[in-house]
Backbone bond lengths (Angstrom), bond angles and torsions (degrees), N, CA, C in turn:
res aa  C-N    CA-C-N  psi(-1)  N-CA   C-N-CA  omega(-1)  CA-C   N-CA-C  phi
1 X - - - 1.458 - - 1.530 109.09 -
2 X 1.252 118.09 139.61 1.431 121.45 177.97 1.487 110.92 -85.91
3 X 1.344 118.53 126.24 1.412 124.40 -178.72 1.538 108.97 -101.65
4 X 1.364 116.38 140.83 1.433 119.58 175.48 1.499 110.79 -154.70
5 X 1.285 115.28 159.36 1.531 125.16 176.18 1.504 114.15 56.39
6 X 1.332 115.38 45.45 1.480 117.89 169.16 1.521 109.89 -77.86
7 X 1.358 117.46 132.42 1.508 115.04 171.99 1.493 111.17 146.88
8 X 1.305 115.47 -155.84 1.485 122.34 -174.12 1.517 109.10 -97.65
9 X 1.334 113.45 141.42 1.481 120.61 175.86 1.587 104.45 -131.41
10 X 1.264 115.17 146.72 1.516 119.33 -179.43 1.551 107.81 -118.26
11 X 1.384 111.63 129.05 1.462 117.63 176.84 1.557 109.20 -143.95
12 X 1.231 117.27 149.24 1.490 125.01 169.65 1.495 113.02 36.58
13 X 1.301 114.89 -136.82 1.492 122.61 -177.50 1.534 110.83 -79.55
14 X 1.324 117.82 -14.90 1.464 120.03 175.30 1.535 108.89 -83.02
15 X 1.290 116.16 123.14 1.448 120.08 -175.31 1.497 112.74 -69.62
16 X 1.313 118.26 -47.10 1.465 117.18 -179.56 1.502 110.74 -145.85
17 X 1.327 112.82 153.38 1.480 123.50 173.30 1.486 104.94 -128.62
18 X 1.338 115.24 129.67 1.425 122.05 178.95 1.528 111.89 -116.83
19 X 1.285 118.86 126.11 1.466 120.50 179.63 1.544 109.82 -178.48
20 X 1.324 117.14 -178.24 1.457 117.85 179.16 1.524 108.95 -132.70
21 X 1.313 113.60 158.19 1.495 122.15 176.14 1.520 109.21 -111.43
22 X 1.326 114.18 142.65 1.466 120.19 167.70 1.488 106.07 -123.75
23 X 1.309 117.63 123.87 1.496 123.16 -174.90 1.494 112.14 45.85
24 X 1.284 116.66 47.82 1.487 127.16 174.49 1.482 113.87 66.14
25 X 1.400 119.87 21.36 1.395 125.17 175.81 1.498 107.58 -125.97
26 X 1.357 116.52 148.70 1.462 121.58 179.06 1.548 109.28 -66.40
27 X 1.365 113.33 142.77 1.468 119.01 179.27 1.553 107.79 -146.95
28 X 1.328 116.89 154.20 1.433 121.02 178.80 1.538 112.66 74.69
29 X 1.328 115.23 -146.91 1.490 120.46 179.40 1.513 109.36 -102.81
30 X 1.355 110.12 134.37 1.461 120.43 178.20 1.527 106.97 -118.20
31 X 1.342 116.05 132.84 1.519 118.99 179.13 1.559 106.87 -125.34
32 X 1.349 111.37 137.87 1.437 118.86 174.91 1.557 109.16 -113.64
33 X 1.323 117.97 130.56 1.390 120.88 -176.77 1.605 108.63 -119.50
34 X 1.283 114.48 148.34 1.489 118.73 172.49 1.522 111.21 -76.91
35 X 1.294 119.74 175.58 1.451 121.92 -178.10 1.526 111.51 -64.63
36 X 1.302 119.49 -23.90 1.488 121.08 178.31 1.536 112.14 -90.21
37 X 1.331 116.05 16.35 1.483 124.90 -179.36 1.559 114.74 67.07
38 X 1.374 114.37 17.19 1.468 119.85 177.06 1.538 107.12 -83.13
39 X 1.327 117.44 135.60 1.472 122.67 -177.36 1.517 109.05 -71.16
40 X 1.344 114.32 134.18 1.499 119.96 -177.09 1.577 108.67 -109.42
41 X 1.373 115.11 -45.56 1.472 117.51 178.56 1.509 109.86 -146.15
42 X 1.306 116.93 155.32 1.433 124.86 170.65 1.547 106.12 -131.21
43 X 1.324 114.86 123.08 1.492 122.02 177.18 1.528 107.03 -112.30
44 X 1.327 115.31 141.32 1.421 119.85 174.79 1.531 109.09 -123.49
45 X 1.376 114.68 133.37 1.387 123.04 -178.10 1.511 109.57 -124.73
46 X 1.341 117.91 142.60 1.473 124.42 176.04 1.507 108.23 -135.19
47 X 1.287 113.56 126.92 1.484 121.00 -179.17 1.576 109.11 57.80
48 X 1.371 113.32 37.15 1.443 120.29 176.22 1.620 114.01 70.53
49 X 1.323 112.94 10.97 1.542 116.95 174.31 1.492 107.94 -116.35
50 X 1.386 113.90 142.16 1.454 118.06 -178.61 1.581 108.87 -72.17
51 X 1.325 112.49 137.03 1.448 119.81 -176.71 1.537 109.19 -109.33
52 X 1.356 115.75 -41.22 1.475 117.61 179.09 1.570 109.81 -156.86
53 X 1.289 111.44 160.93 1.478 119.69 175.56 1.515 108.14 -143.52
54 X 1.369 116.41 131.34 1.412 123.92 179.20 1.498 109.62 -117.55
55 X 1.318 117.79 127.49 1.442 123.28 -179.10 1.558 109.72 -106.97
56 X 1.338 118.91 135.28 1.454 122.77 179.22 1.543 107.01 -111.60
57 X 1.329 113.06 143.10 1.484 121.75 174.94 1.496 112.35 -71.21
58 X 1.276 117.38 166.51 1.501 120.24 175.13 1.534 110.46 -63.00
59 X 1.338 119.34 -21.96 1.453 123.87 176.97 1.505 112.22 -83.70
60 X 1.313 117.50 -7.19 1.453 119.94 173.76 1.560 114.74 98.26
61 X 1.306 120.26 0.33 1.443 120.62 178.16 1.502 111.51 -94.94
62 X 1.319 116.69 158.95 1.508 121.91 -178.19 1.571 104.38 -69.97
63 X 1.350 117.72 118.16 1.383 125.39 179.65 1.512 110.54 -87.03
64 X 1.347 116.31 -43.27 1.488 119.82 -177.76 1.516 109.22 -159.05
65 X 1.335 113.64 156.36 1.471 120.12 171.92 1.486 108.29 -131.35
66 X 1.304 115.81 149.45 1.453 122.45 177.04 1.501 108.99 -133.84
67 X 1.318 116.37 125.07 1.456 121.57 174.63 1.489 108.56 -109.82
68 X 1.337 116.76 142.93 1.490 125.37 -174.76 1.487 106.85 -116.83
69 X 1.360 117.29 120.02 1.426 120.74 176.55 1.524 110.44 -154.57
70 X 1.328 118.73 135.82 1.448 127.11 176.00 1.504 108.89 47.81
71 X 1.378 117.67 55.51 1.460 125.63 178.01 1.490 114.02 55.90
72 X 1.357 117.63 23.67 1.466 124.43 174.63 1.529 108.22 -118.95
73 X 1.315 113.29 157.20 1.476 119.98 169.52 1.489 108.80 -126.65
74 X 1.340 113.01 133.19 1.507 117.76 -178.95 1.540 106.89 -113.29
75 X 1.263 116.00 119.48 1.537 120.99 -171.73 1.554 108.76 -112.39
76 X 1.292 115.30 131.06 1.479 122.82 172.78 1.533 106.67 -122.22
77 X 1.344 115.62 134.47 1.443 120.75 172.18 1.542 109.75 -114.44
78 X 1.327 114.50 151.34 1.489 115.98 -170.79 1.529 106.15 -132.33
79 X 1.391 115.19 158.96 1.421 124.27 175.31 1.519 109.72 -91.04
80 X 1.258 119.11 170.01 1.451 123.60 -177.61 1.535 110.89 -59.31
81 X 1.417 116.75 -32.15 1.478 119.93 179.33 1.516 112.03 -78.94
82 X 1.382 117.68 -1.51 1.477 116.96 178.57 1.539 112.07 97.07
83 X 1.292 117.81 -13.36 1.476 117.74 -179.13 1.476 111.66 -73.09
84 X 1.328 115.39 150.17 1.482 120.44 -176.63 1.528 110.46 -74.52
85 X 1.328 116.06 127.21 1.480 124.16 -176.06 1.584 107.91 -91.37
86 X 1.352 116.52 -47.88 1.419 120.89 -179.36 1.520 113.51 -160.63
87 X 1.348 115.33 166.15 1.428 123.54 -176.98 1.540 106.56 -138.25
88 X 1.340 117.35 133.39 1.455 121.54 -179.19 1.524 108.68 -141.36
89 X 1.346 113.54 150.98 1.514 120.71 176.47 1.517 109.45 -123.38
90 X 1.366 118.09 140.84 1.414 120.04 171.14 1.535 107.92 -133.75
91 X 1.285 116.93 154.95 1.480 121.68 176.55 1.542 105.11 -115.83
92 X 1.325 116.06 158.20 1.464 120.51 -176.68 1.529 110.69 52.07
93 X 1.329 116.20 -123.62 1.423 118.61 -177.74 1.581 111.19 -82.98
94 X 1.333 115.88 -71.00 1.509 118.38 179.95 1.516 111.24 -141.99
95 X 1.302 120.30 35.78 1.432 122.86 176.94 1.518 108.22 -82.50
96 X 1.316 115.23 120.14 1.493 122.79 -178.91 1.537 111.89 -66.87
97 X 1.315 116.42 128.23 1.447 121.04 178.96 1.545 108.76 -144.31
98 X 1.289 115.24 166.51 1.504 119.58 173.01 1.453 112.06 74.16
99 X 1.292 115.26 -167.08 1.488 125.82 179.83 1.535 109.59 -96.99
100 X 1.314 114.85 115.29 1.440 123.02 171.35 1.530 110.51 -91.00
101 X 1.369 115.29 132.78 1.441 118.07 -178.35 1.485 113.72 -127.61
102 X 1.300 116.58 141.92 1.488 123.87 172.73 1.518 106.12 -113.93
103 X 1.339 115.94 146.09 1.438 118.99 -175.96 1.558 112.96 -126.15
104 X 1.370 112.31 143.33 1.499 116.95 167.77 1.523 108.64 -66.94
105 X 1.294 117.26 164.56 1.510 121.68 176.76 1.567 111.41 -58.81
106 X 1.342 115.89 -28.77 1.515 116.60 179.73 1.501 113.26 -77.91
107 X 1.379 117.66 0.25 1.479 118.59 175.17 1.556 109.63 100.77
108 X 1.329 119.75 -18.03 1.487 119.62 179.72 1.504 111.02 -75.15
109 X 1.326 113.80 150.15 1.490 118.94 177.49 1.464 114.64 -66.78
110 X 1.349 118.91 126.60 1.441 123.51 177.87 1.515 109.70 -94.10
111 X 1.315 118.96 -31.21 1.460 122.87 178.51 1.513 111.52 -160.36
112 X 1.297 116.63 154.10 1.470 118.73 172.17 1.492 109.04 -142.82
113 X 1.310 115.79 150.44 1.415 122.06 176.30 1.523 108.40 -135.60
114 X 1.399 114.39 135.74 1.443 118.34 -179.09 1.555 108.26 -108.43
115 X 1.323 115.78 130.12 1.475 122.64 179.90 1.539 110.22 -116.89
116 X 1.347 115.67 143.30 1.430 122.40 177.29 1.511 104.32 -128.51
117 X 1.342 117.24 111.40 1.506 122.72 178.46 1.538 109.73 52.23
118 X 1.257 118.23 43.21 1.484 123.37 172.98 1.555 112.97 89.69
119 X 1.338 120.47 -7.71 1.419 122.84 -178.47 1.563 110.41 -101.15
120 X 1.285 114.45 134.11 1.496 122.53 176.55 1.531 104.92 -70.67
121 X 1.346 118.42 127.67 1.479 121.45 176.64 1.521 113.12 -118.77
122 X 1.380 116.80 -21.62 1.468 119.10 -176.35 1.573 106.13 -153.79
123 X 1.347 115.23 142.07 1.418 120.84 176.01 1.536 108.96 -137.31
124 X 1.278 120.72 134.29 1.413 121.14 178.49 1.549 108.33 -137.85
125 X 1.375 114.84 135.40 1.438 121.34 174.27 1.533 110.07 -119.54
126 X 1.351 111.96 144.22 1.498 118.14 -171.54 1.524 108.67 -120.02
127 X 1.345 113.81 149.97 1.505 117.88 166.80 1.514 106.06 -78.76
128 X 1.319 113.40 166.84 1.498 119.09 179.85 1.570 111.35 -64.91
129 X 1.341 118.24 -20.01 1.449 119.91 175.04 1.507 114.47 -80.17
130 X 1.321 115.79 5.83 1.519 124.37 178.52 1.527 112.05 82.77
131 X 1.353 121.82 -4.54 1.476 121.58 173.90 1.529 110.48 -75.81
132 X 1.319 113.98 149.56 1.458 121.77 177.23 1.527 111.80 -64.27
133 X 1.302 115.69 139.86 1.400 124.06 176.56 1.546 112.12 -103.00
134 X 1.375 113.30 -54.46 1.426 122.94 176.60 1.471 112.77 -140.17
135 X 1.303 120.28 140.56 1.433 127.45 173.83 1.549 107.49 -124.17
136 X 1.309 116.52 125.91 1.495 121.51 177.00 1.500 109.04 -130.63
137 X 1.395 112.50 131.10 1.446 119.71 175.33 1.515 108.43 -109.28
138 X 1.323 114.27 143.34 1.504 120.84 -174.65 1.463 110.23 -122.47
139 X 1.301 116.02 147.66 1.509 124.31 178.09 1.550 103.96 -133.11
140 X 1.318 114.68 122.36 1.512 120.04 -178.94 1.515 111.16 56.96
141 X 1.356 116.28 39.97 1.460 120.80 179.22 1.510 113.92 68.28
142 X 1.271 118.23 13.62 1.526 120.45 178.94 1.499 108.04 -121.68
143 X 1.338 114.96 141.99 1.472 121.68 176.25 1.507 111.43 -53.69
144 X 1.328 118.47 126.65 1.427 121.54 -177.38 1.526 109.90 -115.88
145 X 1.353 117.33 -34.32 1.466 120.48 -175.29 1.552 105.17 -152.20
146 X 1.397 113.06 140.24 1.464 118.77 -179.65 1.510 107.81 -140.32
147 X 1.400 114.20 135.76 1.532 120.37 176.67 1.545 104.87 -131.18
148 X 1.290 115.12 136.62 1.429 121.30 178.31 1.528 109.80 -119.07
149 X 1.324 114.90 143.46 1.529 119.39 -175.37 1.500 109.85 -124.70
150 X 1.360 113.86 155.04 1.438 120.44 172.06 1.524 107.09 -79.22
151 X 1.300 119.94 165.42 1.473 121.29 177.12 1.461 115.31 -61.74
152 X 1.336 119.25 -23.31 1.405 123.00 176.50 1.498 115.96 -79.28
153 X 1.359 115.31 -4.69 1.457 123.59 176.78 1.510 113.48 99.85
154 X 1.329 119.54 -7.96 1.475 120.39 -179.86 1.559 107.70 -76.01
155 X 1.334 111.96 147.44 1.512 119.40 176.88 1.508 110.67 -69.56
156 X 1.329 117.68 129.07 1.420 121.26 178.13 1.517 115.33 -67.05
157 X 1.335 116.85 -44.16 1.425 123.47 176.57 1.534 107.28 -159.89
158 X 1.327 115.25 162.37 1.447 118.22 -177.03 1.486 110.14 -107.85
């Protein structure tokens, strides 16, 4: 494979980007730094295809990661303390799919949403004790059924 244009590039508010091209496509590890040499993003490519991207906050902690596999992207966002804030899946470009999860700081699930080809089909919210708070089922992206629960797990009304 022919390699070209390895080195530093300067754009906008990002002071430097370091990476290499193979046949005019990004390959290997690419790093973007801010003007104060603080890391902003790390992208990893394998066989000229993007594999993952890690974003860093201005405070220097990992803000989010994206993994790319089988035409899907798997996104995780994190809090300053490193705990997982949420998890999302997309197919193709930005079509919502799979189970999206939000987490309490203690790591328990606070809510989840299930998507099928971009359409919301199920939503669940939880109390911090892990009991269900609300369950909503959707049909054609419209609310079809809703159940609400007390914190002790009992159904509020039918």
